[in-house]
N, C-alpha and C positions, 0 to 999 in steps of 0.2 A: 438803651438798649443795647449801649456799643461796651464788648466783652462778656456779656453774661449771654448763656442760651434761654431761650425766648421755644416755649414751646405753642405748636400749633397744631391744633386739631383737624385731623382730615371732618372734609364738613360731610353730612350722609343728612342732606334736606328733606321730606315726606314729600316728594315731591306736587302730588295730587295737591298739597293748598298751594302753591304755587304757582300751575298749566291750570290752565284754562279746560274745561271739561268738555266742553262740547259748544256750538252756538256761533256767534259771529266774534264773540272775544279768540276765538280754539282760530277761527280761520282767520281772520287777520297775522294773530301770531304765527301762524305755517305759510301766511306769505310773506312775511317781513324776513324769518330766518328762512326760507326760501328763497328768496335775493340777497341774501347776505350770501350764502352759501355758496349760490349759482348750482341749485340743484331746485324742481318742481316742487308745486306744494304738499301735492300727495305724499311726493316719498315722506317729507317732513309728518304729514299726517300720521301714515302708516310706522311711523319711528314713535311718533308721543304714542301711538296708539298701544305701541309696545308695550312701553310704560307703565301704563298702569295696571293696578294691584287689586285684586280684591276685599285682604284689610293691611292697606297702607301702614300702618299702626306697629304692625306686626312683621311687616314684610320685609324688603328690601330697605333695613335702617343699619349702621353703624359700619362694618368693614365686610355685611352682605350685597353693599349696595356697588362696592368699589371689585368683588370677586365675582355677582354678575354682571358688571358692566365695566370692564376694570381700563375704559379707557378714562372712563370720570376722574377714578384715582393716577392716571396717567395725568390726567389735567392738569391735580391740584398739585400734582409733587412739580409738573415742569414749572408752575409757577412759583410756587416756594421756590425750589434752586434758585431760577433763575434771580427772581428777585432777592435772594441771599446775594449769587453774584455780581447780579451788580450793588449792590450796596459797597460790600467789599471791595471795589473798583472804588468805587470815594474812601477809602481809607477807616469806615466802619470795622469793627471786628465783630463778625456776625458767625453763630454759631446756634444755628435752626433745630429743633428736639423734632420731629414728625409723630406725631399722636394718633395712630389708629383703632379707633375707634368699636368700643362694644364688642371685644373678642370674645369670643368662645370656644371655640375649641383651634387646636394646635394647627390645623390645615389651614385655617382661614389667618392665622396671622402668619404663618409658609410665603402662603400664594401672595398678602400683601407687601409681605418685606419684599420677596422677590419683584414686586413691581417697583417698589422704589427704591431699592438698588440700581435699578436697570436706566429710569427716568434720569435720577441722580449721576450716574453713571455720565449718559449719555450729553446733560448742560455740565458737568466739570469738564467732559473733553473740549466741548466746543470755545469752552470760555479756558482753554489750553492750559489744562491739568490743575485748576482750583479742588479744596474739596472740604466740605467741613458740613455733616450732615449725622444725625443722630435719627435712630426711631425708638420706639416705645410702646404698647400696647395698655389700651385700656381695656379692663377684665369687667364685664359683664356681670358675673358671680365669680366665687371662689372657686370653682373649679378647675378652670387655667391655671391657675398659684400653684396646682397639685402636677401639673403634668410636668415628666421630664425634659 
């Protein structure tokens, strides 16, 4: 993809499909994460319980996940931009385009775009001023297209 634009869609996984809900599997996951993060298992358990939703398929999907948990957007943008910088330093011409998924209203896009720009600027500054980033939104329905 040397020299061509590459669109990377921000991930918005239904967390309930990937995380155990209870029992030994949850205890094992929390213990492992606590050890890796240098914290206690109860703190990890509380954090995971805070991610639970009544109706996960209608809840934190698309850009709403990044709005409620901006650290998830920051983590994804940082990974994309650091990978782009790393590949560019090897001589590959990179043009990452970040897609913000399922935008329904202007505020959703504005908030996520702010995070994308902030994190990209941090990564580029650390890389010595290198820059290349573009972003766009995946509209959930026609309404966002009519906003001025």
